[in-house]
Biopython code that builds the backbone (N, CA, C, O; Angstrom):
import numpy as np
from Bio.PDB.StructureBuilder import StructureBuilder

atoms = [
    (1, "MET", "N", (1.342, 109.164, -3.959)),
    (1, "MET", "CA", (0.985, 107.185, -4.814)),
    (1, "MET", "C", (2.366, 106.658, -3.758)),
    (1, "MET", "O", (3.544, 107.013, -3.707)),
    (2, "THR", "N", (1.623, 105.739, -3.055)),
    (2, "THR", "CA", (2.574, 104.931, -2.382)),
    (2, "THR", "C", (3.202, 104.067, -3.093)),
    (2, "THR", "O", (4.353, 104.033, -3.529)),
    (3, "ASP", "N", (1.942, 103.071, -3.194)),
    (3, "ASP", "CA", (1.963, 101.414, -3.194)),
    (3, "ASP", "C", (2.055, 101.392, -5.125)),
    (3, "ASP", "O", (1.267, 101.732, -6.008)),
    (4, "PRO", "N", (3.649, 100.717, -5.114)),
    (4, "PRO", "CA", (4.333, 101.248, -6.035)),
    (4, "PRO", "C", (3.738, 100.007, -7.024)),
    (4, "PRO", "O", (4.578, 99.217, -7.454)),
    (5, "ARG", "N", (2.536, 99.838, -7.343)),
    (5, "ARG", "CA", (2.417, 98.464, -7.893)),
    (5, "ARG", "C", (0.928, 99.553, -9.284)),
    (5, "ARG", "O", (0.466, 100.642, -8.940)),
    (6, "ALA", "N", (0.589, 98.977, -10.451)),
    (6, "ALA", "CA", (-0.035, 99.402, -11.456)),
    (6, "ALA", "C", (-1.087, 98.420, -11.352)),
    (6, "ALA", "O", (-0.868, 97.241, -11.073)),
    (7, "PRO", "N", (-2.061, 98.833, -11.543)),
    (7, "PRO", "CA", (-3.597, 98.748, -11.614)),
    (7, "PRO", "C", (-3.515, 97.496, -12.457)),
    (7, "PRO", "O", (-2.538, 97.403, -13.201)),
    (8, "GLY", "N", (-4.525, 96.388, -12.443)),
    (8, "GLY", "CA", (-4.645, 95.142, -12.982)),
    (8, "GLY", "C", (-5.146, 95.451, -14.823)),
    (8, "GLY", "O", (-4.662, 95.019, -15.869)),
    (9, "ASP", "N", (-6.454, 96.500, -14.512)),
    (9, "ASP", "CA", (-6.726, 97.244, -15.932)),
    (9, "ASP", "C", (-4.976, 97.741, -16.991)),
    (9, "ASP", "O", (-4.774, 96.958, -17.919)),
    (10, "PHE", "N", (-4.315, 98.443, -16.899)),
    (10, "PHE", "CA", (-3.295, 99.483, -16.935)),
    (10, "PHE", "C", (-2.423, 97.839, -17.593)),
    (10, "PHE", "O", (-2.121, 96.735, -17.138)),
    (11, "PRO", "N", (-2.298, 98.703, -19.094)),
    (11, "PRO", "CA", (-2.061, 97.551, -20.229)),
    (11, "PRO", "C", (-0.241, 97.486, -19.477)),
    (11, "PRO", "O", (0.360, 98.347, -18.834)),
    (12, "ARG", "N", (0.057, 96.529, -19.777)),
    (12, "ARG", "CA", (1.553, 96.076, -19.404)),
    (12, "ARG", "C", (1.843, 95.812, -20.672)),
    (12, "ARG", "O", (1.008, 96.545, -21.203)),
    (13, "GLU", "N", (2.350, 95.359, -21.458)),
    (13, "GLU", "CA", (2.568, 94.612, -22.901)),
    (13, "GLU", "C", (2.811, 96.532, -23.257)),
    (13, "GLU", "O", (2.192, 97.588, -23.118)),
    (14, "PRO", "N", (4.403, 95.919, -23.887)),
    (14, "PRO", "CA", (5.006, 97.356, -24.517)),
    (14, "PRO", "C", (4.518, 97.020, -25.621)),
    (14, "PRO", "O", (4.240, 95.830, -25.767)),
    (15, "ASP", "N", (4.169, 98.343, -27.163)),
    (15, "ASP", "CA", (3.726, 97.848, -28.353)),
    (15, "ASP", "C", (5.373, 97.457, -28.980)),
    (15, "ASP", "O", (6.594, 97.392, -28.831)),
    (16, "PRO", "N", (4.087, 97.270, -29.833)),
    (16, "PRO", "CA", (5.649, 96.272, -30.418)),
    (16, "PRO", "C", (6.371, 97.021, -30.859)),
    (16, "PRO", "O", (6.030, 98.196, -30.722)),
    (17, "GLY", "N", (8.107, 96.666, -31.817)),
    (17, "GLY", "CA", (7.974, 97.539, -32.117)),
    (17, "GLY", "C", (8.995, 97.085, -33.231)),
    (17, "GLY", "O", (9.510, 95.982, -33.046)),
    (18, "ALA", "N", (9.351, 97.773, -34.340)),
    (18, "ALA", "CA", (10.010, 97.038, -35.765)),
    (18, "ALA", "C", (11.233, 97.431, -35.893)),
    (18, "ALA", "O", (11.830, 98.398, -35.420)),
    (19, "VAL", "N", (11.596, 96.470, -36.676)),
    (19, "VAL", "CA", (13.219, 97.533, -37.186)),
    (19, "VAL", "C", (13.715, 96.702, -38.459)),
    (19, "VAL", "O", (13.869, 95.482, -38.403)),
    (20, "THR", "N", (13.865, 97.180, -39.190)),
    (20, "THR", "CA", (13.621, 97.084, -40.209)),
    (20, "THR", "C", (15.529, 96.231, -40.339)),
    (20, "THR", "O", (16.441, 96.088, -39.525)),
    (21, "GLY", "N", (15.325, 95.834, -41.948)),
    (21, "GLY", "CA", (16.108, 94.520, -42.649)),
    (21, "GLY", "C", (15.962, 93.633, -43.318)),
    (21, "GLY", "O", (15.662, 94.260, -44.334)),
    (22, "VAL", "N", (15.917, 92.468, -43.655)),
    (22, "VAL", "CA", (15.557, 91.638, -44.210)),
    (22, "VAL", "C", (15.926, 90.509, -43.383)),
    (22, "VAL", "O", (15.660, 89.347, -43.689)),
    (23, "GLN", "N", (16.219, 90.675, -42.882)),
    (23, "GLN", "CA", (15.636, 89.474, -41.380)),
    (23, "GLN", "C", (15.003, 89.584, -40.766)),
    (23, "GLN", "O", (15.433, 90.540, -40.120)),
    (24, "PRO", "N", (13.771, 89.199, -40.188)),
    (24, "PRO", "CA", (11.965, 89.424, -38.646)),
    (24, "PRO", "C", (13.988, 89.183, -37.978)),
    (24, "PRO", "O", (15.053, 88.582, -38.121)),
    (25, "LYS", "N", (12.939, 90.608, -36.969)),
    (25, "LYS", "CA", (13.617, 90.592, -36.111)),
    (25, "LYS", "C", (13.092, 90.691, -34.523)),
    (25, "LYS", "O", (12.213, 91.532, -34.713)),
    (26, "LEU", "N", (13.026, 90.410, -33.091)),
    (26, "LEU", "CA", (12.478, 89.808, -32.151)),
    (26, "LEU", "C", (12.934, 91.442, -31.561)),
    (26, "LEU", "O", (13.983, 91.797, -32.099)),
    (27, "LEU", "N", (12.421, 92.391, -30.672)),
    (27, "LEU", "CA", (12.616, 93.535, -29.895)),
    (27, "LEU", "C", (13.387, 92.769, -28.395)),
    (27, "LEU", "O", (12.358, 92.606, -27.741)),
    (28, "VAL", "N", (14.107, 92.426, -27.827)),
    (28, "VAL", "CA", (13.895, 92.227, -26.627)),
    (28, "VAL", "C", (15.136, 92.501, -25.879)),
    (28, "VAL", "O", (16.083, 92.166, -26.592)),
    (29, "ARG", "N", (15.537, 92.969, -24.743)),
    (29, "ARG", "CA", (16.823, 93.065, -24.073)),
    (29, "ARG", "C", (16.663, 92.406, -23.244)),
    (29, "ARG", "O", (15.590, 91.860, -22.991)),
    (30, "GLU", "N", (18.459, 92.204, -22.142)),
    (30, "GLU", "CA", (18.429, 91.278, -20.740)),
    (30, "GLU", "C", (17.915, 91.603, -20.118)),
    (30, "GLU", "O", (17.257, 92.641, -20.196)),
    (31, "MET", "N", (17.993, 90.707, -19.026)),
    (31, "MET", "CA", (18.078, 91.135, -17.334)),
    (31, "MET", "C", (18.097, 90.130, -16.876)),
    (31, "MET", "O", (18.057, 88.984, -17.325)),
    (32, "ASP", "N", (18.175, 90.651, -15.712)),
    (32, "ASP", "CA", (18.870, 89.270, -15.255)),
    (32, "ASP", "C", (18.946, 88.326, -15.697)),
    (32, "ASP", "O", (18.176, 87.468, -15.267)),
    (33, "GLY", "N", (20.022, 87.906, -16.927)),
    (33, "GLY", "CA", (20.132, 86.924, -17.240)),
    (33, "GLY", "C", (20.172, 85.983, -18.410)),
    (33, "GLY", "O", (20.872, 85.146, -18.980)),
    (34, "ARG", "N", (18.190, 87.049, -18.459)),
    (34, "ARG", "CA", (17.298, 86.234, -19.753)),
    (34, "ARG", "C", (16.602, 87.759, -20.593)),
    (34, "ARG", "O", (16.589, 88.974, -20.398)),
    (35, "TYR", "N", (16.247, 87.090, -21.277)),
    (35, "TYR", "CA", (15.641, 88.782, -22.781)),
    (35, "TYR", "C", (14.469, 88.736, -22.197)),
    (35, "TYR", "O", (14.185, 87.841, -21.400)),
    (36, "GLN", "N", (13.808, 89.513, -22.464)),
    (36, "GLN", "CA", (12.527, 90.318, -22.052)),
    (36, "GLN", "C", (12.074, 91.013, -23.218)),
    (36, "GLN", "O", (12.526, 91.572, -24.217)),
    (37, "ASN", "N", (11.347, 90.829, -22.846)),
    (37, "ASN", "CA", (9.684, 92.081, -23.681)),
    (37, "ASN", "C", (9.639, 93.339, -22.644)),
    (37, "ASN", "O", (10.180, 94.443, -22.583)),
    (38, "ALA", "N", (8.723, 92.605, -21.874)),
    (38, "ALA", "CA", (8.039, 92.820, -20.498)),
    (38, "ALA", "C", (8.960, 93.918, -19.767)),
    (38, "ALA", "O", (10.183, 94.045, -19.723)),
    (39, "LEU", "N", (7.745, 94.775, -19.125)),
    (39, "LEU", "CA", (8.846, 95.958, -18.497)),
    (39, "LEU", "C", (8.771, 95.527, -16.671)),
    (39, "LEU", "O", (7.916, 95.139, -15.874)),
    (40, "SER", "N", (10.070, 95.839, -16.662)),
    (40, "SER", "CA", (10.594, 95.648, -15.023)),
    (40, "SER", "C", (9.141, 96.437, -14.126)),
    (40, "SER", "O", (8.313, 97.304, -14.405)),
    (41, "ASP", "N", (9.468, 95.469, -12.831)),
    (41, "ASP", "CA", (8.336, 96.238, -12.501)),
    (41, "ASP", "C", (8.669, 97.944, -12.220)),
    (41, "ASP", "O", (7.903, 98.696, -12.823)),
    (42, "GLY", "N", (9.474, 98.445, -11.575)),
    (42, "GLY", "CA", (9.914, 99.270, -11.762)),
    (42, "GLY", "C", (9.814, 100.353, -13.110)),
    (42, "GLY", "O", (9.481, 101.481, -12.745)),
    (43, "GLU", "N", (10.033, 100.223, -14.550)),
    (43, "GLU", "CA", (9.415, 101.066, -15.700)),
    (43, "GLU", "C", (7.573, 100.766, -15.977)),
    (43, "GLU", "O", (6.864, 101.314, -16.821)),
    (44, "LEU", "N", (7.137, 99.620, -14.850)),
    (44, "LEU", "CA", (6.036, 99.996, -14.738)),
    (44, "LEU", "C", (4.752, 100.813, -14.096)),
    (44, "LEU", "O", (3.545, 101.050, -14.130)),
    (45, "TRP", "N", (5.899, 101.018, -13.547)),
    (45, "TRP", "CA", (5.552, 102.078, -11.952)),
    (45, "TRP", "C", (5.994, 103.415, -12.303)),
    (45, "TRP", "O", (5.449, 104.371, -11.750)),
    (46, "VAL", "N", (6.505, 103.517, -12.774)),
    (46, "VAL", "CA", (7.373, 104.716, -14.105)),
    (46, "VAL", "C", (6.050, 105.283, -15.343)),
    (46, "VAL", "O", (5.919, 106.411, -15.817)),
    (47, "ARG", "N", (5.221, 104.053, -15.600)),
    (47, "ARG", "CA", (4.566, 104.655, -16.475)),
    (47, "ARG", "C", (3.450, 104.677, -16.211)),
    (47, "ARG", "O", (2.652, 105.297, -16.913)),
    (48, "PHE", "N", (3.195, 104.204, -15.448)),
    (48, "PHE", "CA", (2.080, 104.157, -14.999)),
    (48, "PHE", "C", (1.337, 105.461, -14.035)),
    (48, "PHE", "O", (0.140, 105.741, -14.093)),
    (49, "ASP", "N", (2.210, 106.057, -13.284)),
    (49, "ASP", "CA", (2.332, 106.952, -12.563)),
    (49, "ASP", "C", (2.051, 108.281, -13.858)),
    (49, "ASP", "O", (1.089, 109.050, -13.875)),
    (50, "ALA", "N", (3.037, 108.244, -14.719)),
    (50, "ALA", "CA", (2.635, 109.419, -16.062)),
    (50, "ALA", "C", (1.796, 109.476, -16.074)),
    (50, "ALA", "O", (1.437, 110.618, -15.790)),
    (51, "CYS", "N", (0.604, 108.478, -16.368)),
    (51, "CYS", "CA", (-0.016, 108.086, -16.876)),
    (51, "CYS", "C", (-1.451, 108.436, -15.864)),
    (51, "CYS", "O", (-2.591, 108.421, -16.329)),
    (52, "GLU", "N", (-1.102, 108.774, -14.284)),
    (52, "GLU", "CA", (-2.592, 108.220, -13.974)),
    (52, "GLU", "C", (-2.370, 110.253, -14.277)),
    (52, "GLU", "O", (-3.255, 111.032, -14.629)),
    (53, "ASP", "N", (-0.942, 110.562, -13.984)),
    (53, "ASP", "CA", (-1.284, 111.860, -13.523)),
    (53, "ASP", "C", (-1.695, 112.670, -14.259)),
    (53, "ASP", "O", (-2.417, 113.629, -13.988)),
    (54, "LEU", "N", (-1.013, 112.162, -15.861)),
    (54, "LEU", "CA", (-2.082, 113.213, -16.523)),
    (54, "LEU", "C", (-3.707, 112.140, -16.777)),
    (54, "LEU", "O", (-3.998, 112.206, -17.971)),
    (55, "ALA", "N", (-4.163, 111.745, -16.428)),
    (55, "ALA", "CA", (-5.348, 111.329, -16.462)),
    (55, "ALA", "C", (-5.948, 112.696, -15.688)),
    (55, "ALA", "O", (-6.958, 113.330, -15.992)),
    (56, "SER", "N", (-5.132, 112.911, -14.739)),
    (56, "SER", "CA", (-6.076, 113.950, -13.490)),
    (56, "SER", "C", (-6.048, 114.821, -14.192)),
    (56, "SER", "O", (-7.110, 115.188, -14.695)),
    (57, "GLN", "N", (-4.722, 115.555, -14.533)),
    (57, "GLN", "CA", (-5.111, 116.613, -14.914)),
    (57, "GLN", "C", (-5.865, 116.659, -16.212)),
    (57, "GLN", "O", (-6.469, 117.729, -16.295)),
    (58, "LEU", "N", (-6.122, 115.564, -17.682)),
    (58, "LEU", "CA", (-7.031, 115.647, -18.119)),
    (58, "LEU", "C", (-8.095, 115.571, -17.503)),
    (58, "LEU", "O", (-8.767, 115.207, -18.468)),
    (59, "SER", "N", (-9.166, 115.635, -16.282)),
    (59, "SER", "CA", (-9.989, 115.588, -15.230)),
    (59, "SER", "C", (-10.315, 116.589, -14.779)),
    (59, "SER", "O", (-11.509, 116.880, -14.715)),
    (60, "ALA", "N", (-8.968, 117.727, -14.160)),
    (60, "ALA", "CA", (-9.389, 118.509, -13.886)),
    (60, "ALA", "C", (-9.864, 120.143, -15.400)),
    (60, "ALA", "O", (-10.690, 121.053, -15.346)),
    (61, "TYR", "N", (-8.769, 119.723, -16.566)),
    (61, "TYR", "CA", (-8.602, 120.119, -17.579)),
    (61, "TYR", "C", (-10.518, 120.334, -17.766)),
    (61, "TYR", "O", (-11.323, 121.215, -17.466)),
    (62, "VAL", "N", (-10.571, 119.299, -18.269)),
    (62, "VAL", "CA", (-11.988, 118.706, -19.037)),
    (62, "VAL", "C", (-13.269, 119.198, -17.965)),
    (62, "VAL", "O", (-14.235, 119.909, -18.241)),
    (63, "SER", "N", (-12.950, 118.619, -16.784)),
    (63, "SER", "CA", (-14.492, 120.268, -15.680)),
    (63, "SER", "C", (-13.810, 121.603, -15.768)),
    (63, "SER", "O", (-12.641, 121.336, -16.046)),
    (64, "ARG", "N", (-13.919, 122.623, -15.692)),
    (64, "ARG", "CA", (-13.093, 123.660, -16.465)),
    (64, "ARG", "C", (-13.462, 124.554, -17.583)),
    (64, "ARG", "O", (-13.804, 125.705, -17.855)),
    (65, "LYS", "N", (-13.092, 122.886, -18.295)),
    (65, "LYS", "CA", (-13.491, 122.990, -20.083)),
    (65, "LYS", "C", (-15.298, 122.783, -20.193)),
    (65, "LYS", "O", (-15.858, 123.047, -21.257)),
    (66, "ILE", "N", (-16.087, 122.294, -18.991)),
    (66, "ILE", "CA", (-17.097, 121.820, -18.548)),
    (66, "ILE", "C", (-18.142, 123.472, -18.289)),
    (66, "ILE", "O", (-19.155, 123.825, -18.892)),
    (67, "ASP", "N", (-17.464, 124.101, -17.294)),
    (67, "ASP", "CA", (-17.929, 125.085, -16.273)),
    (67, "ASP", "C", (-17.863, 126.105, -17.454)),
    (67, "ASP", "O", (-18.918, 126.618, -17.828)),
    (68, "THR", "N", (-16.634, 126.441, -18.086)),
    (68, "THR", "CA", (-16.889, 127.322, -18.212)),
    (68, "THR", "C", (-17.211, 127.544, -19.872)),
    (68, "THR", "O", (-17.557, 128.634, -20.327)),
    (69, "ALA", "N", (-17.010, 126.133, -20.815)),
    (69, "ALA", "CA", (-17.699, 126.539, -22.378)),
    (69, "ALA", "C", (-18.793, 126.059, -21.898)),
    (69, "ALA", "O", (-18.856, 126.980, -21.084)),
    (70, "GLY", "N", (-19.944, 125.301, -21.604)),
    (70, "GLY", "CA", (-20.675, 124.684, -21.259)),
    (70, "GLY", "C", (-20.831, 123.998, -22.513)),
    (70, "GLY", "O", (-21.603, 124.255, -23.436)),
    (71, "LEU", "N", (-19.699, 122.789, -22.363)),
    (71, "LEU", "CA", (-20.122, 121.854, -23.358)),
    (71, "LEU", "C", (-20.270, 120.540, -22.301)),
    (71, "LEU", "O", (-20.039, 120.391, -21.102)),
    (72, "SER", "N", (-20.865, 119.521, -23.566)),
    (72, "SER", "CA", (-20.836, 118.360, -22.555)),
    (72, "SER", "C", (-19.935, 117.542, -21.962)),
    (72, "SER", "O", (-18.876, 118.099, -22.255)),
    (73, "PRO", "N", (-19.516, 116.099, -20.993)),
    (73, "PRO", "CA", (-18.386, 115.945, -20.803)),
    (73, "PRO", "C", (-17.952, 115.115, -21.946)),
    (73, "PRO", "O", (-16.743, 114.984, -22.137)),
    (74, "ASP", "N", (-19.022, 114.392, -22.926)),
    (74, "ASP", "CA", (-19.049, 113.466, -23.981)),
    (74, "ASP", "C", (-17.745, 114.372, -25.285)),
    (74, "ASP", "O", (-16.754, 113.794, -25.733)),
    (75, "VAL", "N", (-18.164, 115.909, -25.649)),
    (75, "VAL", "CA", (-17.537, 116.064, -26.222)),
    (75, "VAL", "C", (-15.927, 116.917, -25.720)),
    (75, "VAL", "O", (-14.901, 117.303, -26.282)),
    (76, "THR", "N", (-16.406, 116.897, -24.567)),
    (76, "THR", "CA", (-15.099, 117.784, -23.951)),
    (76, "THR", "C", (-14.066, 116.325, -23.703)),
    (76, "THR", "O", (-12.841, 116.208, -23.716)),
    (77, "LEU", "N", (-14.965, 115.509, -23.523)),
    (77, "LEU", "CA", (-13.093, 114.530, -23.314)),
    (77, "LEU", "C", (-13.161, 113.825, -25.046)),
    (77, "LEU", "O", (-12.024, 113.440, -25.318)),
    (78, "THR", "N", (-14.102, 113.575, -26.187)),
    (78, "THR", "CA", (-13.556, 113.539, -26.959)),
    (78, "THR", "C", (-12.236, 114.574, -27.472)),
    (78, "THR", "O", (-11.231, 114.263, -28.110)),
    (79, "ARG", "N", (-12.590, 115.690, -27.021)),
    (79, "ARG", "CA", (-12.056, 116.809, -27.746)),
    (79, "ARG", "C", (-10.352, 117.185, -26.884)),
    (79, "ARG", "O", (-9.513, 118.040, -27.168)),
    (80, "ALA", "N", (-10.360, 116.363, -26.022)),
    (80, "ALA", "CA", (-9.119, 115.728, -25.409)),
    (80, "ALA", "C", (-8.546, 114.554, -25.041)),
    (80, "ALA", "O", (-7.829, 114.230, -24.095)),
    (81, "GLU", "N", (-9.140, 113.805, -26.256)),
    (81, "GLU", "CA", (-8.306, 112.728, -26.089)),
    (81, "GLU", "C", (-8.067, 113.255, -27.436)),
    (81, "GLU", "O", (-6.838, 113.186, -27.481)),
    (82, "LYS", "N", (-8.468, 113.770, -28.643)),
    (82, "LYS", "CA", (-7.742, 114.323, -30.440)),
    (82, "LYS", "C", (-6.933, 114.799, -30.456)),
    (82, "LYS", "O", (-6.265, 115.058, -31.457)),
    (83, "GLY", "N", (-6.562, 115.262, -28.649)),
    (83, "GLY", "CA", (-5.475, 116.339, -28.274)),
    (83, "GLY", "C", (-3.994, 115.540, -27.993)),
    (83, "GLY", "O", (-2.933, 116.014, -28.398)),
    (84, "VAL", "N", (-4.077, 114.346, -27.292)),
    (84, "VAL", "CA", (-3.815, 113.546, -26.212)),
    (84, "VAL", "C", (-3.221, 112.390, -27.591)),
    (84, "VAL", "O", (-2.176, 111.742, -27.553)),
    (85, "ARG", "N", (-4.151, 112.401, -28.631)),
    (85, "ARG", "CA", (-3.572, 111.939, -29.064)),
    (85, "ARG", "C", (-2.842, 112.172, -30.023)),
    (85, "ARG", "O", (-1.852, 111.450, -30.146)),
    (86, "LEU", "N", (-3.109, 113.368, -31.128)),
    (86, "LEU", "CA", (-1.859, 114.432, -31.736)),
    (86, "LEU", "C", (-0.612, 114.304, -30.829)),
    (86, "LEU", "O", (0.362, 114.125, -31.560)),
    (87, "LYS", "N", (-0.358, 114.319, -29.894)),
    (87, "LYS", "CA", (1.117, 114.724, -28.927)),
    (87, "LYS", "C", (1.083, 113.252, -29.293)),
    (87, "LYS", "O", (2.117, 113.021, -29.919)),
    (88, "VAL", "N", (0.628, 112.575, -29.220)),
    (88, "VAL", "CA", (1.327, 111.090, -29.235)),
    (88, "VAL", "C", (1.779, 110.862, -30.203)),
    (88, "VAL", "O", (2.902, 110.363, -30.282)),
    (89, "ASP", "N", (0.577, 111.345, -31.905)),
    (89, "ASP", "CA", (1.097, 110.651, -33.475)),
    (89, "ASP", "C", (2.121, 111.505, -33.925)),
    (89, "ASP", "O", (2.538, 111.358, -35.074)),
    (90, "ALA", "N", (2.676, 112.542, -33.055)),
    (90, "ALA", "CA", (3.574, 113.702, -33.017)),
    (90, "ALA", "C", (5.154, 113.229, -32.437)),
    (90, "ALA", "O", (6.239, 113.761, -32.674)),
    (91, "GLY", "N", (4.866, 112.139, -31.671)),
    (91, "GLY", "CA", (5.327, 112.161, -31.094)),
    (91, "GLY", "C", (6.468, 113.612, -29.869)),
    (91, "GLY", "O", (7.619, 114.030, -29.989)),
    (92, "GLU", "N", (5.155, 113.967, -28.653)),
    (92, "GLU", "CA", (5.908, 115.001, -28.143)),
    (92, "GLU", "C", (5.647, 113.983, -26.629)),
    (92, "GLU", "O", (6.280, 114.019, -25.574)),
    (93, "TRP", "N", (4.077, 112.820, -27.157)),
    (93, "TRP", "CA", (4.428, 112.344, -25.644)),
    (93, "TRP", "C", (4.894, 111.449, -25.521)),
    (93, "TRP", "O", (4.157, 110.889, -26.332)),
    (94, "ASP", "N", (5.861, 110.287, -25.051)),
    (94, "ASP", "CA", (6.161, 109.229, -24.865)),
    (94, "ASP", "C", (4.749, 108.113, -24.362)),
    (94, "ASP", "O", (4.828, 107.942, -23.146)),
    (95, "PHE", "N", (3.539, 107.351, -24.971)),
    (95, "PHE", "CA", (2.617, 106.944, -24.472)),
    (95, "PHE", "C", (2.397, 106.041, -25.742)),
    (95, "PHE", "O", (2.537, 106.408, -26.909)),
    (96, "SER", "N", (1.829, 104.125, -25.065)),
    (96, "SER", "CA", (1.405, 104.399, -25.833)),
    (96, "SER", "C", (0.335, 103.961, -26.395)),
    (96, "SER", "O", (-0.548, 104.423, -25.673)),
    (97, "GLN", "N", (-0.146, 103.393, -27.180)),
    (97, "GLN", "CA", (-2.307, 103.287, -27.802)),
    (97, "GLN", "C", (-2.386, 102.834, -26.874)),
    (97, "GLN", "O", (-2.728, 103.651, -26.018)),
    (98, "ARG", "N", (-2.168, 101.343, -26.315)),
    (98, "ARG", "CA", (-2.914, 101.748, -25.618)),
    (98, "ARG", "C", (-2.873, 101.896, -23.387)),
    (98, "ARG", "O", (-3.365, 101.368, -22.390)),
    (99, "GLU", "N", (-2.037, 102.851, -23.749)),
    (99, "GLU", "CA", (-1.764, 103.330, -22.717)),
    (99, "GLU", "C", (-2.635, 104.890, -22.914)),
    (99, "GLU", "O", (-3.554, 105.270, -22.188)),
    (100, "VAL", "N", (-2.253, 105.383, -23.696)),
    (100, "VAL", "CA", (-4.091, 105.902, -24.201)),
    (100, "VAL", "C", (-5.058, 106.164, -24.447)),
    (100, "VAL", "O", (-5.489, 107.277, -24.749)),
    (101, "VAL", "N", (-5.709, 104.977, -24.349)),
    (101, "VAL", "CA", (-7.195, 104.400, -24.124)),
    (101, "VAL", "C", (-7.298, 104.554, -22.078)),
    (101, "VAL", "O", (-7.956, 105.247, -21.302)),
    (102, "TRP", "N", (-6.282, 103.516, -21.944)),
    (102, "TRP", "CA", (-6.418, 103.201, -20.150)),
    (102, "TRP", "C", (-6.618, 104.888, -19.771)),
    (102, "TRP", "O", (-7.514, 105.180, -18.979)),
    (103, "VAL", "N", (-5.910, 105.786, -20.257)),
    (103, "VAL", "CA", (-5.896, 107.153, -19.815)),
    (103, "VAL", "C", (-7.179, 107.740, -19.601)),
    (103, "VAL", "O", (-7.896, 107.960, -18.625)),
    (104, "MET", "N", (-7.228, 107.911, -20.777)),
    (104, "MET", "CA", (-9.091, 108.419, -21.064)),
    (104, "MET", "C", (-9.879, 108.098, -19.793)),
    (104, "MET", "O", (-10.508, 108.727, -18.941)),
    (105, "THR", "N", (-9.493, 106.589, -20.110)),
    (105, "THR", "CA", (-10.421, 105.686, -19.501)),
    (105, "THR", "C", (-10.590, 106.340, -17.758)),
    (105, "THR", "O", (-11.546, 106.620, -17.035)),
    (106, "ARG", "N", (-9.448, 106.367, -17.654)),
    (106, "ARG", "CA", (-9.479, 107.097, -16.012)),
    (106, "ARG", "C", (-9.476, 108.493, -15.831)),
    (106, "ARG", "O", (-9.109, 109.012, -14.777)),
    (107, "ALA", "N", (-9.943, 109.242, -16.996)),
    (107, "ALA", "CA", (-9.760, 110.839, -16.517)),
    (107, "ALA", "C", (-11.823, 110.401, -16.470)),
    (107, "ALA", "O", (-12.633, 110.939, -15.717)),
    (108, "ARG", "N", (-12.015, 109.716, -17.133)),
    (108, "ARG", "CA", (-13.562, 109.488, -16.975)),
    (108, "ARG", "C", (-14.469, 108.901, -15.778)),
    (108, "ARG", "O", (-15.647, 109.221, -15.620)),
    (109, "GLN", "N", (-13.867, 108.132, -15.078)),
    (109, "GLN", "CA", (-13.697, 107.825, -13.773)),
    (109, "GLN", "C", (-13.414, 109.122, -12.466)),
    (109, "GLN", "O", (-13.831, 109.541, -11.386)),
    (110, "LEU", "N", (-12.768, 109.251, -13.136)),
    (110, "LEU", "CA", (-12.089, 110.847, -12.872)),
    (110, "LEU", "C", (-12.821, 111.767, -12.381)),
    (110, "LEU", "O", (-12.668, 112.290, -11.277)),
    (111, "LEU", "N", (-13.859, 112.067, -13.373)),
    (111, "LEU", "CA", (-14.587, 113.206, -14.109)),
    (111, "LEU", "C", (-16.044, 112.793, -13.569)),
    (111, "LEU", "O", (-16.681, 113.568, -12.856)),
    (112, "ALA", "N", (-16.347, 112.018, -13.799)),
    (112, "ALA", "CA", (-17.129, 110.877, -12.861)),
    (112, "ALA", "C", (-16.893, 111.434, -11.756)),
    (112, "ALA", "O", (-17.369, 112.561, -11.612)),
    (113, "ALA", "N", (-16.092, 110.841, -10.627)),
    (113, "ALA", "CA", (-16.001, 111.264, -9.021)),
    (113, "ALA", "C", (-16.035, 111.736, -9.136)),
    (113, "ALA", "O", (-17.116, 111.600, -9.709)),
    (114, "THR", "N", (-15.750, 113.202, -9.277)),
    (114, "THR", "CA", (-16.408, 115.281, -9.049)),
    (114, "THR", "C", (-17.586, 114.890, -9.488)),
    (114, "THR", "O", (-18.298, 114.436, -8.592)),
    (115, "ASN", "N", (-18.080, 114.900, -10.606)),
    (115, "ASN", "CA", (-19.224, 114.768, -10.398)),
    (115, "ASN", "C", (-20.506, 114.321, -9.848)),
    (115, "ASN", "O", (-21.641, 114.778, -9.983)),
    (116, "ASP", "N", (-20.028, 113.266, -9.162)),
    (116, "ASP", "CA", (-21.618, 112.296, -7.974)),
    (116, "ASP", "C", (-21.049, 113.399, -6.733)),
    (116, "ASP", "O", (-21.577, 113.403, -5.621)),
]
sb = StructureBuilder()
sb.init_structure("model")
sb.init_model(0)
sb.init_chain("A")
sb.init_seg("    ")
for serial, (resi, resn, name, xyz) in enumerate(atoms, 1):
    if name == "N":
        sb.init_residue(resn, " ", resi, " ")
    sb.init_atom(name, np.array(xyz, "f"), 0.0, 1.0, " ", f" {name:<3s}", serial, name[0])
structure = sb.get_structure()
């Protein structure tokens, strides 16, 4: 990937965070003298690159499973999504829920492109 921009459909808003305590808190950070809760362009690119890589790996994995196990694409993708969500929920992988949705949508697109 040479273009350091995430596509328009890639999630840009970080998941809302929670901080314990009596008073409400807003999770922000200071960047260039301003408080922001959004990702910088560089951080967004890193997250997009990781998600695109995972989608590509999942597409190849699902394609192999379809060929070897004879499962339908929908069943195989559903199983793969369940596995991804388990890893994310267990804290093993650092993806937001919106990013998981994007990854699975992208994996479906890549799989469809290889089957055409």
